[in-house]
VEXMARTOR-70763 format. One record per residue (C-alpha): residue in one letter; x, y, z. Coordinates in steps of 0.2 Angstrom, whole numbers, plus 5000, padded with zeros to 4 digits. Example, Ala and Ser with C-alpha at 12.3 -4.5 7.8 and 13.67 -1.06 7.14 Angstrom:
2
A506249785039S506849955036
// end
This chain:
475
M561754125556K561654245542K560054355543L558754325529F558454475519F556754465511L555254565506S553554485506I552154565497I550254515497L549154595484T547354565482I546554625466S544754605462N543354655450H544354675433I544154585416I545754515410Q545754425393A543854395394Q543954335412K543454415428V544854415442N544154405459D545754385469Y547654405466T548854375480I550754395478D552154345490V553954405485H555554365494F557154465489F558854395492P558254235500K559554135510D559153975502A559454035484Q560453885480M558953775480W558353875465G559953845455Y560654025458P562154085467V561854095486S562654265488S561754355473K561354535478S559954555465F559054385467M557154365471R555854235470G553954245472S552354155471T550654225465R548954155468V547654215455E545754175457F544654185441S542754195441N542654095425Q543754015412N542854045396I544454065384D545653935378T547254025382I547954125397S549554235396F550454335408Y552054435408L553554455420H555154555420G556354485407E557654425419L556454315429K555854135425V554354035429D554753885440S553053805441I551253835440S549953735450S548053735452G547453645468Q548553485469S548753485450V550353535441I549853645426K550853635409Y551453805402K552653885389S553754025392E554654135380K555654295379V554754425369F554854615365Y553854695379E554254885380Y553354905397D554854815405Y556354925407S557454805397N556254805383I556154615385G554854525395L554454345400K552854285392T552054135399T550554045391I549353915398D548453825383F547153725393P546353835406D545053705409E546353615419I546153755432H545353685448E544253795458K544653935446T546353965454L548153975448T549753985459I551254045449Y553054015456Y554454115449S556254175453G557754265445F558654435445M558254615443N559754715438P559854895432S559354925414R560654925401T559554955386R558555115391S558855285399L559655305416S557955365423D557355185422Y558355145437M557255015444R558154875452I558454775468N560054775477Q560554695494T561554845499E560654995492G558854935494V557254895483F556755015469L555254955460R553654995450G552454875442H551854885424Y552855005413Y554554975422S554954815431P553554685432W554054595448F552354515449P551354435435I550454555423F548954485414Q548954625401R549554615383P550654745376Y549854905370E548254875380D547555025390D548155015408Y546754955420E546155005437V546054865450N545754855469F547354815478K546654775495K548354745505I550254745502T551254665516V553154705516K554454625527L556254685528P557654685541S557354805555K558454935548F557354965533K555755065530A554655035515V553555145505V552155075494T550855165484G549255195495K548755195513L549955135527L548955025538S550254965551E552054955555T552854835567I554654765572E554754595579D556254475580E557254605570I556054595556Y555154755550T553354725544A552254855535E550454835528W549854945515M548154965506P548355045488G546455035485K545955065467N547455095457K548155065440M549454925438S550755055433K550555155449I551055025461Q552755075468C553854995481T555455075488A556455015503R557955095511P558655135529Y557555285530E557155405544I555355485543I554655655546S552755675546R551655825546D549855865540N549655705530I551355725522S552855605526V554655625520Y555755475520Y557555525520T559255455524N560155585535D559655765531R558155805542Q558255995539S557955975520G556455865524E555656005534K555856125520I555156005508I553555985519D553356175520N553456195501T552356045497L550956105509K550856265499L550856185482K549556055488K548356185494L548556285478F548256135466Y546756075476S545956255475N546456305458L546556145448R545655975451S544855945468I545355765469Q544355655481N545955585490D546755755493T546655725512S547555565511S549355545515L550755595503Y552455515504I553955595497V555455485497E557355525494M557955415480P559555365472E560255465456Y558955475442G557555425455N556355575451I554855475448S553055475456S551655355457Q549955415464N550355475481V552155435481I553455565475G555255515473I556655645471S558455605469T559655645483N560555795475L558855875473Y558255825490K559655925498N559556085488L557756135489S558256315495T559656355483D559156245467L557556305458H557656135449S557256045466R555656145468L555156125450T555455935452I554355915467A552956035460H553055925443E552855765452L551455825464V550455905450H550055755440P548455695449Y547755875449V547855895430S547255725426I545755695414P545155515410V545855485392L546155325382K547755295373K546955315356N546255485361P547255625352F547355725368N548155575377A549955645376L549455825380V548455765396V549755635402E551355735400G550955895392F549855975406P551055915420S552555995410F551756165412F550656175427H552056145440L552656305433Y550956385436G550956315454L552756375458K552356555451K550756565462I551556515478T553156635475K552156785469Y553156905479N554756805478Q555956865465D556956705463F555656635451D555256755436L554056645425K554156765410K556056765410Y555956575412M554756555397K555856665386K557256545389V556056405384E555556495368K557356535363N557756345365Y556256295356I556556405341K558356335340K557756155341K556556185327R557956265316T559356135320G558355975325E559555955339D559455975358G560656085368R561955945368G561855915349N560855755351L559555725337L557755765342P556255665336F555355725320E554355875325K552455845324P550855935330I550455905348L548855815344K549755695332I550855625346S550255455350F550355365367S551855265362E552855415357I552655515373G554355455379L555155525364Y554355705366K554255735384D555555835394V556555865378F555455945364I553555955360L552755895376S553856015386D554356165375R552856195364V551556145377K552356265389L552256405377F550456365372L549756365390Y550856515395H550156615380L548356565384W548656625402N549156795396E547756805383M546456765396G547256855411D547356785429I545556785434K544856705418Y546256585417D545956515434K544156495430F544556405414L545756285423K544456245436E543256195423L544556105412F545055995426Q543355945432L543055865415N542755675414S543255665396I544055775382N543955795364Y544455945352K542656015351K542456015370F544156095373E543956225359T542256275367L542956295384V544456395377V543356515367K542256545382Y543656635391A544556695375P543356725361N544656765348Y545756625351K544956485340N546256505326S547756515338L547156365346Y547156265330I548956325326W549556275343L548756095343N548656045325T550156125316I552056145320E551956335315Y552556465327P552056635320K552656795328S550956835334L551156685347H552956735353I553156785371G553956945365E552256995358L551356975374
// end
């Protein structure tokens, strides 16, 4: 008898207002590659098939319509409440938070039919690799390769009760239970509660706790595991590289905690997982790095930069809404530079990373991009605009390739040199303890440590000018 390959996930989400409703409980079971797929009208042997059921409990029903979103390749099979079948309408809509840009929107027009304030949603379908967006959006399920998923923003594999363009929300994920064939190991955002193997089935229970929907990551492969000092590396066959990664990560984590934001969960476990190509992606306490970077930590500077970049995100996070002009700077601008800061600090006496030389190269490329409007491969860049004019929806256009990498790096490096090491470290410690940010607050903090920097700050953040006085050669 062919072994059943499946993944079951149980999520409980409480205390969040969704479309004027308070959600008390939210439980999800998902099975990947089920043996009886033919019952659902799909080929039995499909390597990318999944089906799931979600039970949602509301505290009230005080609106006329309930809507939720799933990945565009999935379909809703039925919805029930108690013993009653609930009518619904599903349609394909533009939904940029799905990696295919197409989501499945399902609407229930008469929520008064909900019994005991609960809904159970049954759904099924495929999750193939994206064909419409960048290769970095590698999210998919594959019976041979494994499971590579995130929730909102990438591959909604469970119902998302959130409209497009709404601010991501924090919810309490009490438990995620994962079941796989015994050769697999799974990594999920949060705290690992238990792992067991019984009847050739591997079962793991995770507790993400309070997290945003976009931070829930699930990865499953035939992993080996190394654990030390609350850091676990999940790898496929190269243990030695995993040991080096733990050594490097411990140094960075200690530095970031001391010099940047002393995050409350710094003592919790950190999971670093070896991913397929283009899998350099992080979610809360899970860091994914692609295989080629995993194996070249010692000889490839980019490997260390990738780990530092993914690790630094929570240490440079300041609460900021999408409409805040500082959103792009905080979400992707700060991480684009402070991983360099961290690597420089832990390699102070190591000549293999010369930060000034690195920044001169960044400056040279930035000036060329400003002049030509193209990147190094001749691809057109987005229209140049000031850092504080980049909206939340434009972050993907400017990060890694232009303003949120090049100009932000140059700005924060120049400010470091203007303040000097001691003042800059004090400035950073104050900056990353803030609970909110706006221009006046940021300007006040900057001029506290660099009294003559007010005009330069304005140029950096509110214009696209790059006068000689701000060039690295002038430092």
